C-alpha positions, 0 to 999 in steps of 0.5 A: 648528527655530530654529537647526540644523546649527551646526558646533562643531568639537569633536565626533567622530561616534562619541563623545558630546558635552555641552552646558551652558548659562549662563542668566545670561550666555547662553552655551552650552558644548559639550564633545567629543573635540576640545575645548571651544567656547563659543557666544553664544546671546543670539540663539537664531536665530543662535548665535555661536561665541566661543572654543575651547580644547583640554581635553586630557582627552577621548578620541575615543570617550568624549567630554567632560562639562561643568559650569559654575560661574560663570566656571569650567567643569569638563571631565571626559573619559576622560583626566581633569579639566580646569579652564577659566577663562571669565573672558575670554569677554567680552573681545575677542577672547574666549578660554578658558584651561585653568588646572588639571587632574588624573587622575580614576582612574574615567573610561574612554576609551570611556565617558561620564562626569559630574560634580557640584560640592558645596562645593569638592568635585567628584563624578565618575562614570565607568565605573570608579567614583566619585571625589571631587576637591578643587577648592578650589584650582582650579589644583591639583585633588587626588583624595581618594578613589574607590570602586567602585559596581558599576554603571558599564561600560567602554563606556557609562561612567556618570552621576551626580546629587546629590539636592539636599536630602540628602547622596545621589548617584545613580550610573547605569550599564549595570549599574544604579543605585547610591545613594551616601551622601556624608554624609562627602563625603571617604569616600563609601559605597554604600548597599544593592545595585545597582538594575536600571533597564531604561533603560541599555544597556551601550554607550551614555551615560546621562542622569539628572535629578531633579524640582524637588520632589525626589520623582522620579528620571528615568534615560534610556539606550539601552534606554528611560526609567525613572522612580523614586520617591525621595520615600518613601525617598531611599536606596531608589529604587523604579521606578514605570515604564519606557517605550521612548522610540523615539529612543535607540540602544544605542550612543549611549544617551540624555540628558534635560532637564526642561521643566516638572513634567509634561514632559521631553525625551529626546535620542538618536541617532534624535531628540528625544522629548517625554514627558508625566510628569504621571503618573510611573506612566504616562509618555506620549510626545507627539511626536518630531522629528529634532534634525539633529545626532545620530549613531547611535553618539554620540547627542545631549545636550540642555539646557533653556534660557530664562527659561521653559525655552522652548528645547531646546539639542541637541549631537551629532556633527553640530553644535549645534541649538536647538529650541523645547521646545514639541513642538507647534512641532516638525516630526514625525519622528525614529525614523530615524538622523540620521547613521549613522557 
């Protein structure tokens, strides 16, 4: 482990927290129940806390999702959306300012949430549905619409990710996977029926990633990892495989990051798992280790960082940790609760 046990000051033991990294500026932002903390990670051996700001949108049980777009961060929690300016992070003293916000109408106080940015519109996933928010005027975001997806849960919340090349958003929750057509982003439409993933638990968070070639969708949750083919027909994902990761808890769920076309890392309340996905139909667990910062109920979130994706930045209820993304350098472990609260 490169750096561990770094207190963030924003995470609650029972709630999920989220970390987002800015590779250009070498920042890590950690969002949690108590606010947003910014860390300078130019020296990964000694991350330095730069600033803190209250978001006013996170709940004690549901945590907070963070998305970085240049010098703006979007924080989404059970109580709404906060728009945060990062422009003063390089000043002395460094600071962040909340400059706008609004209600989402879809996030629950108990569950996880996520957001994606698309041409001035923010897509928000929560336990109560999918919302579209106009953020073209950062100081006055306006919710345009929301729809019910049928797959989010009050306790577990939801996650979403954009296809990247097609006007499609994949929305995951405790009740399955929904495909949303955003050809007209102001009037999103759910396509087809909900799809069972076998990965997400009703109580825990979900994590989703798409391979760089847009052929594979990964869904991680409290019940395991599911791998979907989205190349054949992006509007009709087909599950290729499922596996138990051994590091997730039903209450805390799981998140994941892509290291390379053949390797992903899954983070949960019981540690980290390195998984070989070179054959999407037969993923293989290679190694597990303790993150040292996860909690049983809150789980953990991982972001892959570095010019060669050589680091795994992990945030949980017990703090922030940075590990090598090379499982060969891990201390074997995991599979036991890092902290049970």
